[in-house]
TIGU-644950 format. One record per residue (C-alpha): residue number from 1; residue in one letter; y, x, z. Coordinates in nm, 3 decimals, m for minus. Last residue first. Example, Ala and Ser with C-alpha at 12.3 -4.5 7.8 and 13.67 -1.06 7.14 Angstrom:
// residues 2
 num residu       y       x       z
   2      s  m0.106   1.367   0.714
   1      a  m0.450   1.230   0.780
//
This chain:
// residues 246
 num residu       y       x       z
 246      q  m1.256  m0.418   0.964
 245      p  m0.940  m0.242   1.136
 244      r  m0.999   0.072   1.332
 243      a  m0.927   0.048   1.712
 242      r  m0.585   0.139   1.795
 241      p  m0.405   0.471   1.771
 240      e  m0.153   0.540   2.037
 239      g   0.208   0.540   1.981
 238      d   0.361   0.273   2.216
 237      t   0.655   0.307   2.393
 236      t   0.927   0.441   2.142
 235      y   0.803   0.231   1.844
 234      g   0.754  m0.097   2.036
 233      s   1.104  m0.062   2.173
 232      l   1.246   0.011   1.831
 231      l   1.091  m0.304   1.693
 230      a   1.252  m0.501   1.996
 229      s   1.584  m0.347   1.923
 228      w   1.564  m0.451   1.558
 227      d   1.506  m0.802   1.665
 226      e   1.813  m0.800   1.864
 225      i   2.025  m0.717   1.546
 224      v   1.916  m1.056   1.409
 223      w   1.671  m1.167   1.144
 222      n   1.562  m1.514   1.013
 221      f   1.663  m1.510   0.642
 220      r   1.815  m1.808   0.484
 219      e   2.074  m1.782   0.228
 218      r   1.927  m1.459   0.107
 217      q   2.096  m1.161  m0.053
 216      r   2.257  m1.028   0.263
 215      k   1.977  m1.077   0.498
 214      e   1.744  m0.898   0.231
 213      k   1.974  m0.620   0.218
 212      e   1.979  m0.597   0.602
 211      i   1.593  m0.562   0.610
 210      s   1.586  m0.307   0.327
 209      r   1.849  m0.127   0.534
 208      r   1.647  m0.144   0.867
 207      l   1.347   0.001   0.672
 206      r   1.515   0.298   0.511
 205      a   1.664   0.374   0.847
 204      l   1.324   0.376   1.009
 203      n   1.185   0.608   0.740
 202      r   1.482   0.828   0.783
 201      k   1.421   0.876   1.152
 200      m   1.064   0.997   1.077
 199      w   1.181   1.223   0.818
 198      g   1.350   1.432   1.061
 197      n   1.063   1.619   1.181
 196      r   0.689   1.585   1.243
 195      a   0.477   1.797   0.996
 194      r   0.393   1.630   0.700
 193      r   0.125   1.400   0.562
 192      e   0.214   1.231   0.243
 191      c   0.370   0.934   0.055
 190      k   0.425   0.929  m0.327
 189      d   0.236   0.581  m0.364
 188      f   0.158   0.470  m0.006
 187      d   0.194   0.081  m0.081
 186      i   0.069  m0.089   0.223
 185      l   0.124  m0.103   0.602
 184      w  m0.044  m0.364   0.824
 183      a   0.095  m0.573   1.113
 182      q  m0.170  m0.791   1.308
 181      g  m0.020  m1.151   1.384
 180      g  m0.366  m1.309   1.360
 179      a  m0.290  m1.471   1.024
 178      d  m0.188  m1.140   0.864
 177      l   0.138  m0.971   0.868
 176      l   0.231  m0.730   0.598
 175      i   0.478  m0.452   0.599
 174      n   0.548  m0.298   0.236
 173      r   0.794  m0.575   0.147
 172      c   1.004  m0.521   0.470
 171      n   1.057  m0.148   0.349
 170      l   0.885   0.200   0.407
 169      d   0.927   0.377   0.084
 168      a   0.842   0.734   0.133
 167      h   0.605   0.648   0.414
 166      n   0.573   0.999   0.593
 165      v   0.217   1.021   0.771
 164      g   0.238   1.259   1.068
 163      f  m0.053   1.106   1.260
 162      s   0.221   0.999   1.528
 161      h   0.410   0.865   1.242
 160      l   0.167   0.615   1.130
 159      q   0.083   0.529   1.501
 158      r   0.477   0.467   1.544
 157      i   0.506   0.237   1.265
 156      v   0.229   0.037   1.414
 155      s   0.414   0.035   1.747
 154      g   0.732  m0.102   1.577
 153      i   0.548  m0.391   1.420
 152      a   0.394  m0.486   1.765
 151      i   0.728  m0.494   1.925
 150      w   0.877  m0.704   1.631
 149      d   0.545  m0.918   1.681
 148      r   0.615  m0.945   2.064
 147      e   0.976  m1.054   2.017
 146      p   0.898  m1.376   1.835
 145      l   0.948  m1.368   1.455
 144      a   1.206  m1.588   1.302
 143      r   1.076  m1.848   1.030
 142      e   1.060  m1.908   0.653
 141      q   1.254  m1.633   0.494
 140      l   1.138  m1.397   0.761
 139      v   0.768  m1.452   0.662
 138      e   0.830  m1.338   0.299
 137      a   1.028  m1.021   0.393
 136      l   0.748  m0.921   0.639
 135      s   0.506  m0.942   0.361
 134      r   0.214  m1.180   0.386
 133      a  m0.148  m1.156   0.518
 132      g  m0.420  m1.417   0.485
 131      p  m0.684  m1.151   0.433
 130      v  m0.576  m0.794   0.349
 129      r  m0.668  m0.741   0.003
 128      e  m0.898  m0.437  m0.069
 127      t  m0.763  m0.178  m0.265
 126      i  m0.795  m0.079  m0.661
 125      l  m0.550   0.168  m0.785
 124      d  m0.455   0.285  m1.130
 123      a  m0.321   0.600  m1.287
 122      r  m0.228   0.730  m1.662
 121      y  m0.235   1.099  m1.752
 120      f  m0.023   1.307  m1.986
 119      p  m0.031   1.644  m2.165
 118      g  m0.299   1.520  m2.397
 117      s  m0.443   1.177  m2.288
 116      s  m0.604   1.200  m1.913
 115      r  m0.700   0.875  m1.743
 114      h  m0.706   0.907  m1.341
 113      r  m0.879   0.599  m1.189
 112      a  m0.891   0.480  m0.838
 111      a  m1.148   0.259  m0.642
 110      i  m1.202   0.062  m0.344
 109      p  m0.928   0.190  m0.089
 108      r  m0.950  m0.003   0.238
 107      p  m0.591  m0.148   0.327
 106      v  m0.403  m0.004   0.601
 105      p  m0.406  m0.051   0.995
 104      l  m0.454   0.308   1.101
 103      g  m0.773   0.366   1.263
 102      k  m0.794   0.757   1.189
 101      r  m1.074   0.701   0.948
 100      r  m0.865   0.440   0.777
  99      m  m0.588   0.689   0.734
  98      w  m0.809   0.932   0.560
  97      a  m0.909   0.658   0.333
  96      l  m0.578   0.551   0.259
  95      l  m0.470   0.923   0.211
  94      a  m0.747   0.998  m0.036
  93      f  m0.675   0.685  m0.264
  92      e  m0.314   0.741  m0.251
  91      r  m0.354   1.090  m0.382
  90      m  m0.584   0.964  m0.625
  89      a  m0.384   0.716  m0.773
  88      r  m0.071   0.949  m0.823
  87      g  m0.271   1.245  m0.937
  86      k  m0.292   1.545  m0.720
  85      g  m0.686   1.542  m0.693
  84      v  m0.691   1.512  m1.084
  83      s  m0.517   1.833  m1.137
  82      t  m0.188   1.772  m1.317
  81      c  m0.077   1.602  m1.621
  80      i   0.274   1.466  m1.670
  79      y   0.286   1.121  m1.623
  78      r   0.235   0.819  m1.842
  77      d   0.305   0.451  m1.762
  76      r   0.627   0.295  m1.913
  75      n   0.781   0.603  m2.071
  74      f   1.107   0.495  m2.244
  73      k   1.245   0.223  m2.012
  72      g   1.066   0.371  m1.723
  71      v   1.286   0.688  m1.760
  70      l   1.581   0.469  m1.680
  69      g   1.454   0.339  m1.349
  68      g   1.076   0.295  m1.265
  67      r   0.758   0.445  m1.396
  66      r   0.443   0.212  m1.364
  65      f   0.113   0.258  m1.174
  64      q  m0.136  m0.014  m1.234
  63      r  m0.228  m0.166  m0.915
  62      l  m0.542  m0.373  m0.879
  61      v  m0.565  m0.577  m0.554
  60      l  m0.908  m0.702  m0.418
  59      d  m1.074  m1.003  m0.285
  58      r  m1.423  m0.921  m0.198
  57      g  m1.770  m1.085  m0.270
  56      s  m1.844  m0.827  m0.546
  55      y  m1.517  m0.894  m0.723
  54      h  m1.223  m1.150  m0.668
  53      l  m0.907  m1.027  m0.821
  52      f  m0.538  m1.010  m0.771
  51      y  m0.337  m0.807  m1.015
  50      a  m0.051  m0.570  m0.964
  49      e   0.195  m0.434  m1.207
  48      n   0.408  m0.125  m1.050
  47      r   0.780  m0.152  m1.038
  46      g   0.722  m0.509  m0.945
  45      q   0.533  m0.823  m1.098
  44      a   0.263  m1.009  m0.929
  43      s  m0.079  m1.143  m1.068
  42      g  m0.334  m1.397  m1.025
  41      r  m0.704  m1.476  m0.950
  40      l  m0.875  m1.241  m1.218
  39      s  m1.261  m1.234  m1.167
  38      g  m1.335  m1.523  m1.426
  37      k  m1.547  m1.246  m1.632
  36      d  m1.292  m1.271  m1.924
  35      r  m1.016  m1.242  m1.709
  34      l  m1.162  m0.932  m1.541
  33      w  m1.188  m0.777  m1.859
  32      d  m0.854  m0.855  m1.983
  31      p  m0.712  m0.725  m1.680
  30      e  m0.879  m0.391  m1.709
  29      f  m0.923  m0.176  m1.407
  28      l  m1.261  m0.344  m1.304
  27      g  m1.365  m0.293  m1.656
  26      p  m1.486   0.065  m1.542
  25      e  m1.778  m0.100  m1.348
  24      m  m1.863   0.151  m1.064
  23      a  m2.212   0.099  m0.944
  22      d  m2.324  m0.008  m0.593
  21      l  m1.929  m0.099  m0.513
  20      v  m1.870  m0.139  m0.163
  19      d  m2.029   0.152   0.034
  18      a  m2.010   0.352  m0.301
  17      d  m1.624   0.340  m0.249
  16      y  m1.494   0.475  m0.585
  15      w  m1.327   0.771  m0.756
  14      i  m1.287   0.740  m1.131
  13      i  m1.211   1.022  m1.363
  12      t  m1.120   0.956  m1.731
  11      g  m1.117   1.213  m1.991
  10      d  m1.441   1.095  m2.193
   9      i  m1.626   0.908  m1.878
   8      k  m1.663   1.081  m1.541
   7      l  m1.781   0.881  m1.221
   6      e  m1.722   0.991  m0.873
   5      s  m1.849   0.855  m0.531
   4      t  m1.669   0.821  m0.193
   3      s  m1.845   0.700   0.109
   2      e  m1.644   0.486   0.345
   1      m  m1.782   0.463   0.710
//
């Protein structure tokens, strides 16, 4: 069971999983520090910057929250100050921890940082990397999925919705498949728990649009409409929570 501890340093507040980290090293949030320690293993560019690291015997992912769109051209990573618990990284850390307790297949949250500076704050989050996992988009560029995998993906989404979790950006890059065929859900920035309502259909519609967009943009993308029917079959027939992922 995860145990959350807090560290405060000059306007910076860090929440961390004390079962994984005996003591919180603030340098874990700094790519240069990680590089000097030989812990940095790579990076990926997206709206948020992601760094892959190996620390304390675990493979981790550091995400530094960045603004997108037009605002991001002028204000790269600052957000209007709010209470710590409502900050971007802290909200996602707490939601992930709650979902883990409910047995949902999401990454384990390791640490979150909220750095205040005047009227603004910056946010960073570290999660455990899912071993051998690749995004649904990446897999479909190489091969088609059997029907049972689409059914399993639909079932996982249904489990998420059964607990009232609205994934605000459900798309084929936020669904991972590990080496054993287990589906995982990632990137819960701006997501929240809500009363069950029409947002669930909107989640599914957003996912389908993302798949169709990838299909249009790529010369090879192994998806057909029958796959969507299989996903919906898994969504409508199995919403029971499964054993908690290890």
